[in-house]
C-alpha positions, 0 to 999 in steps of 0.5 A, a space after each residue: 599502449 595506445 590501446 591501454 590509453 583508450 581503454 583508460 579514457 573510455 572507463 573514466 568517470 566523465 565517460 561513463 556519464 556520458 555514456 549513461 546521458 547518450 543511452 538514457 533516452 533509448 532505455 527508457 523507450 525500451 522499458 516504456 515499450 515494455 519488450 521484455 518480462 523485465 522491461 514490462 516490471 520496470 514499466 509497471 514500477 514506473 507507473 505504480 510509482 508515478 500514481 503513488 507519487 500523484 496519490 501523495 500530492 493529492 493526499 496531502 493538498 486533501 489532507 492539508 485542506 482537511 486539517 486547515 479548515 477542521 483544526 486539529 481536534 476535529 481533524 484527529 476524530 476524522 483520522 480515527 473513523 477513517 482509519 476503522 474504515 481502512 481496516 474493516 474494509 481491507 479485512 472484508 476482502 478475505 485475502 481474495 484480492 491478494 489471492 487474484 494476484 496468483 491465480 489470474 496470472 496462473 490460469 491465463 498461463 494454463 488457459 483456464 480463463 473460465 476459472 479467471 473469469 470466475 475468480 474475478 467474479 467471485 472474489 468481489 462479489 464475496 468480499 462487498 457481501 462480507 463488507 456489507 455485513 460487517 457495515 450492518 453488524 457496525 450500525 447495529 453495534 453502534 446504536 445499541 452499545 454506544 462504545 464512542 464518545 459522543 463525539 465520535 458517534 455521528 462520524 462513525 455511523 457515517 464512515 461505515 457506510 463507505 465500507 463496501 464500496 472501500 473493500 471493492 475497490 481494495 479487491 479490484 485493486 489486486 485483480 488489476 495488478 493480476 492483468 499488469 493493468 497498473 494504472 487501472 488498479 491504482 488510479 482509481 483508489 490512489 488519485 481519483 478518489 483523494 480527488 473526488 474528497 478535495 472536490 467534495 470538501 471544497 464545495 462544502 466549505 463553499 456551500 459554508 457548510 460546518 467544515 468538521 468531521 461529519 462534513 469530511 467523512 460525508 465527503 469521503 462517502 461521496 469519494 469512495 462510492 463514485 470511485 467504486 463504481 467509476 472502477 468497476 465499470 472500467 475494468 469489467 470493460 477491459 476484462 471482457 476485451 482480455 479474457 472474454 465474457 464466456 462460462 465462468 467457473 469457481 473454485 471458492 475452496 481452493 481460493 478461501 484455501 489460499 487466501 486465509 493465510 492472506 487474510 491474516 496478512 492483511 489483518 497484520 499490515 493492518 494493525 502494523 499500519 494503524 495500531 499506533 493511530 489506534 492506540 494513541 487515540 486511546 490514551 491521547 485527545 484527538 488534536 494528539 492523533 492528528 499530529 501523529 497521523 500528520 508526521 506518521 503519514 508523511 514519513 510512510 511516503 517512502 513506503 510508496 517505492 515498496 508497493 510499487 515495486 512489490 505491486 508491479 513484479 508480484 504477478 511476474 514472480 507468480 507467472 515465472 513460477 508457474 513457468 518453473 523458471 527459478 534461475 530467472 526467478 532468482 535473478 528477478 527477485 534480487 533486482 527488485 531488491 534494487 529497485 526498492 532500496 534505493 529509490 526509497 532512500 532518496 525518498 528518505 532524505 528528501 523527506 527528512 529534509 523537508 520534514 518541517 515546512 511539510 508539516 507546517 502545511 497542516 498548522 503550526 503545532 504540526 511541526 512538533 511531530 518531526 521527531 516522530 519522523 526521524 524515528 520512524 525512517 529507521 523502520 522504514 528503510 529497513 523494510 526496503 532494505 530487504 526488497 519485496 521479500 513478502 510478495 515473493 513469499 505470498 506469490 510462491 505458496 509460501 503464504 503461511 510463512 509469511 502470515 506467522 511472520 506477519 502476526 510476530 509482527 502485528 504482535 510485536 507492534 500491538 504490545 510495544 505500543 501499550 507499554 510506550 505510549 502511556 509512557 512516552 506518548 507519541 515518541 513511544 508509538 514511533 519508537 514501537 512501529 519502528 522496531 515491528 518493522 525492522 523486525 518483521 523485514 529481518 524475518 522475511 529476509 530469513 525466511 526467503 532466504 532459507 524457504 526460497 534459497 534468495 538474498 533479497 537483503 540489499 547488502 547481499 545484492 550491492 555487488 550483484 546488480 
């Protein structure tokens, strides 16, 4: 009887909370030390999420400053041309940025450091070369055909100059993740670049330069090029210390064979992220573009959790697969679903609660974008509920299936935006994007379940944490 009473007391909610509080500091220290693969993945996820949070703060500060100084019309022009930089710069790496996350851990597991060194250099030079060709083709196209309205032309010329170094940071983001260097992977593009952009705009403002789209894109050139150079120098030093500076061996046929489905995935992802902004810019004026962008990017902060977890576990997925440890892979993937969904849900609640004040910071007229946030949260949370399913597929050789799912999402978001934006404006764009996100997430979950035998959907794992 006494033993039963003791067990009851120990099992009481108050005692459970006390136990959690007592062991929490030790658990945090264990994670930070990274004593096991699981702890290292959790540490990487914490690092990635911390960087993303810092990035969100800087992004908000810089974007609010831009919107306030430039006004919604000029800010909308800047959003349009920078969206094209992100799309073209992200596609120029030919999918090699993601492919390195798969290849480098495998080469290190098998001791093929010559191939690891080769894929690092080869992916960099090929990506920057393609990006330079895209820049030159874009400059020639603008000059010969003048496809844009006059107020877009000069910012578009300037924006193209960002593409080569934007692509370099994009591919090095993947290289850093492949080595599990989350800080070196994420801090330059997500913290340093927006900080430099803000600093350049402050300097321009103090110098009494016109606060328009031209000045903003010029500041982006400075920020992008400095970021790319700094990241390259730091990464070269760390790569040399990790795998040496010996012979490099190249296997471009294999790398490109693997990377082209990843390129399709990237293209589809960019379509999913950018089609709404670009289609809104076609049917509506720059002010509407600015309002939609502010609301959508505010709500998309939820996805920081998804990408932070995916970035931190992708190399571990590849390593476990290379070892043939399928039971640990299954357990690890299910656990990653919890890491993704619950923080995303908490972030969504906070963002909706603070949505109106956050939008007001951009300018009073931006609060009209709050309904966009209410609609987009459905798609974002549905995607988070499936965990890092697409990362799992890409790292385990299922990139062609993943590409098919992403293409379906991209086509769906483009078609729905083209139908709904002319009819319902910003609400139509948000609805189209949310439907495409939810559909793609569900398809990814089904594919992972049927092809890998792993249930990543949160409702399949809620009692298995």
